[in-house]
N, C-alpha and C positions, 0 to 999 in steps of 0.2 A: 646391724647381725650378719652374719656372716652367714650367707647361706651357702652348704655343698653344689661343690661345682654340677656334679649330675644331676641333682635338685633344680640347679636352675638350667640346666637348659633342657630339662621338661618345661619348666611351668616357658623358657621361650617357645621350646611347643604348644603347649596348648594353647596361651596366648593368638598364636602365629595362628593357632588353628581352626580358634575364634572372633579372627579376622578374616578366617579367608572368605567364603560364603562375602560379608559386607563386601568388599573390594571387588567382587566378580559377576555380585545380586545386578550391580544399574551399573552404567557406562553411559558417560555425554555421547547426545543424540545430539549431531551437528547435520540437521539437516535447515537447509531456509525455507519458511515457514508464511511464506507474505501470503503464495497460491494458495489457498483450502479452504475449508466447508469444517465447523465443528457443530455439531450433529445439532450442541443444543442453538447454537449461535454465539457462544460465548467466548472467552477471552483463549489465548495459549501464553501459558509461563512464556516465560524470556531464554530458560535452559530448561531444552527437554532431556531427558535421561531415560533408559531403555529399560526390560527388567524384564527376566526369562521369559523366555512364548508360554504359552503356554498352548495344550497339543488341542485340549477339548475345542479353544479357541479359534484355534490352523482350521478343522475340520469343519465348523461353523462356515466361513469361509467360503470356506472352496463348495462344498456343497450350496452353498448360501448363491455366490455365480454361478454355477452350472448350472441349477434351479431355476437362472436369468440369460443361462445361453448365451452366458459370459463370457473369453480368458481371463482367469484371476494373474494376472500378466501385471502385481502391482506387488511389493511388500508388503508385511504387514509383524508389527512386531505392538506389546508393551510397554505402554508410555504414561509420563504423569502430566493426561489428558484427561480434560471435563467428561469424557464418555468418548465417544466417537470419532473419530478427525478423517478426511483423504485432505489427501496435500501431496501436492505438483513440484517440487523443487528441478528444474532445467528440463530434463527429459525423463527424470525417475517418482515415477508413482508411489507411493505409500499410504497404507492402510494401517492408523495407531488406534489402538482403544486403549481405555483406560477396566483390571481387572477387579475394583472397586465398586465401578459402574456395576458393569457384567456380573458382579455374586452381588448388588445388592439390591437389584432389578429381574419384573416380571420375565415367563419367556418371550413376550409375544414385543417389550420394551425389546432387549436387545438383538432380539434376530431383527426388526426394524429399523432400527440404527442402524446395525450392522450393513443392512441391507441399503439404505437409503445413504452413506458411505459408496458399498462397493458403484454405487449407480455411475457417483462420481465418475469414477472407471471408468465405467465399461461402457458412459458415453464418449469420453476422453473429454471430461469437459477444462476449462482453464482457469476457473474463477473470474475472470473478467467481471467487473463490472457491469459491463456492458451488456451481457447477458447474466449476471446475474438470474434472477426471478425465474429466465427459462430455462437458468439449469436447475434449477432449486426445481421445480416441479416434473422433468424429468429423471430427479434420483426418484423422487418421490412417485412418479408412476414407474417405474422401474420398482421399489419399493413394493408397491401393490400386489405388482404380479407376482416377488418371490413369494409374498407372507398369502396369498392367496393357494400356489402351488404347497407352500408347508404346512396349506388345510389350519389353517388362524382365520376366523372367522371377522367378517363386520364389524359386529357389536366388541370384539377383545382391539380391534387395532382402531376403531372411535376412540377407545378410552385411553387406548397410550396418544393419538392425536390433539388430545383435549390437555390429558397431563402434563405432556410436556407443551409448548406453546411452539405455533411457528417460526421458524428459526428465519434470518434474513428476508429476507422483504415479502412472498409470498403471503399473507392474509390463510386465516384458516377453511376458509370459505372453499379456497381456489388448491389450498397444498389438500383437502380433503376429497377433491375433484378430481386430481390427478392421480392420486392413491388407487381409489376406484376404477378411473376407469385404465389403472391398470391390473386390478382386479378381478373388473371384469374382464381385460383381454385374453387371463388364463383363462376364468373360466368357459368364454366362449371356444378358446380353442380343446381343450380338458373333455367340454362336450362333444366338439367335431371330430377330435381321432374315436369317440364313446363308440359312434353309430355303421356300425356293423358292414353300411351298404352308401354307395353315392348317392343313392333315389332316394335315401330313406328319406319319407316326408319329413320328419321329427330338422332335419337340417332346412325345409323353406321356414319354419321355426325362428330359426338365431337370426340376428342381427350382422348383415356383415359387417366383417373393423375396415375399418377406414385408416385409407391410405396415410401415412405425415401426409399432411397439405398446407404452406404448398408441397409441389416434392422437396428435398435438401439441395440445398446447392452443389455444385460440383460436379455437376453430368453432361455428358456432351451429350443433343436433340437430336433427335431426323423429323420431319413431320413425314410424312408415309405418303403419297401419293392419295389423292380423294380416288382415284380409278383403281386399285388395290378393291378397293367394300363396294367401288358401283352398283354388284347385281346384289347388296345386302339391304334387308327391311328391318333386321332389329337385334337388337344386342347378340344378343343368338351368338347371329351369324357371323356373325366378325368374330367374337370368338370362339367360335370351328375354324375360320380360319384362320387365324393366330394359331391355332392348340394343333391344327392340320402343318402348317411348317416349320413350328417348332420339335414336334418329333418326329418328324422328317429329319431332322438336327439335330436327334439324341438327347433335346432336354426334353425330356416328361416329368421328374420335375416342376410344377409349376404352383404361385397359391397365388386368391384371388382376396383383392381389397374393392372396398364403394371407393369411388372415387367421385366430386357432384354433377350427380346424372349419366354417369359412367359407372367404371369401373377399371384400376389397372390388375395389370394380370404381370408377375413379376416371379420373374423365369429363378433358379439355382445357381451360387456360386458355382465362377467357369474358371479352370487357369485357357491360357492360351500363349501360341508364342509368339513374341514380341518382337518375333525376325518382321514377323509380312501379320497378325494379328487373325492369321486360321483357327483350326483349331486343336485344340492336342490329340488326336487321336489314340489314344495308350492307357492305360491305368491310370496316370498321371493327373487328369483333365478334371475328375470331380475330385479330387486334393485339398486341403484345404489348407496346407501351407507346400513352400514348395519343394518339390524332387524333382531327383531328374532318375528318365527308365534309359537314356541307350550308357554303354558303356566301355569308350574303346580298345579297355583293358583293366588289370588288375589292377597297378599301379590308380590309373582314372575310378574304379572305384571304392578308391579306398581314399584318396584323396579327397569324394564327396564327399565321405563325415567331418573334415576337420575346413575345407574349407565352406565359406561364403557362396554362396549360389542365389542371384534371384527369383525372385516368381512373379508372373503377371494377372491380374483376375480380376474379373469384370462377369457384368449380371445386367440383363436386358430387363427394363420394366416399361410397356405398353400403357398408358395412359388415352382411356377412351372418357370423350368427357364435350361435351360441345360446353362449357365455360373454358375462357381466356384464364395463362400460372401464366406467374412465373417459378421464380425458386426461392422460396427462405434463408432465411441467414445460418441458417440451419445446419450442421454438414452430419455424417450418417458414417460408424467407422467398420471397418466390417467384419464385428461381431454382430449389426448391429443388423447388416444386411445379408447374410448368413441364418440370422438367425426369424426375418421375416418369409421365407416359406413358412415353416414350422407355424407364425398368427396369422397368415388369412384360410381363405377359406379354398377345398379342393375342386371346390365347380363352383360354375356363379350360378346363383339361384334360380329356381322357374322363373318366381316372378318380376325380376330384373336382367335375366337373360327374352323377357319380351315382347321388356318393352323397345318401343322405335326404334331406329335407326336414321333422323331424318336430317332435311338440311341445317348449316352448322358445328358439325358432329366434324370432330377430328381426329385420326389417332396415333398419337408424340406418342415416337422411342426412345427412352434414355437412356443411356449406358452408364453403368457408375464401376469406374477402375480402382484398382486399389495397387500397392507393389510393394511386396517384400522383399530392401534391400540386401536384406539375410537373411538363413532359413533362426537365425537366433533372434532377429531383432522384428520389436512388433510393426506390423503393417499402418502404411501410411496411401491416404486417398489424393493422389493430383487434383489440384488445378489450379487450370483448368487440364482435361485428359491431356497425359507427356509422350504419346505418340500418336494413337490417329484416330480420328475424329467417329461421331453415331457412323452417318454414312459404310463405312469402311469394315469397322464392322460387322454390320450386319452381313455388305457384299462376306467378308472373311469368313461369316460365322456358314455361308449358305440361307439363313435363313431373309435376307434380301432376294434373293430367286424362286427361295419357295413361295415367295410374297408377289413377284411377279413384278419385279421392278431393277 
């Protein structure tokens, strides 16, 4: 059959138009998926394809990361995965999701699976075999924290956990405990923020959240001299002396956690001068990203927008306890350390403040440092401290002088 040239052109056009979406609807995804978590613990297809992203799912991911006080510094995309998967490929982090899973699952299942995998990235997990169980439970705790803030009930969460069996190593009981620990932490934070006054009696009825124990590793530490607190009779008097020194040097925001037979006081994250460890007494001190405050001229100002610059951050944790302690294998990310400020109490509860400060108690200062290599790079924790020891930090911040040593 002879086809009219004009009809032939039209036919070719229509066939091309029909084929065009299939050619662009998916693309081969070339990433290394060895270091990963699949929510249900299933297998990953040998060939992965990326499909058009869902704006709705992207909005959920950003919201869940924000509720978890974490940076959404990973790439998310729709792919041919079983449900939701977190992947680490070198320095790049990905969150892969199945739109089919999302459309066929209920709200709690979708939010839970997304939050769990976001929790892996928020905690900078490596998916190594030796830390697999710990990392899974940390991601579950993050999930519980976020679902509580989203208003999901414990009953719905329990149904969800039973429907999709525990993945990897944790048992159902271990997983449930981790999820509800995160859930309860969020509940306490909401209760604390809802109290109108620091001396509201309802504050005494809330359980002081525990500081990670043993404390996360990669900190510089210094045992504060016993003479500093020689006249203190109670834990409250120790706290008052610490608080006075902190207030004098501008550390007005702080958070309180429980520690074995004592407490932990955490300061707000601050930027400091890398040249000597001194406090940055300008508007950049409390910014959580690298910023330059003084410019030599217009060219210097314009250059700051395109040239990377380093930022150095630290926070202090004062541990008051009569128990010996070391460091855990767990590290803490800059986002996690920043979140400590909102996760603890804004004051020491009166029953704990009234507890005796007696023989055997010590006050240990921990310094956690983070370096942002470039303004567009993820912050990294230096281990050990790259620049100064803990005593130098305490001296340069003015806290050592305020505490009398």
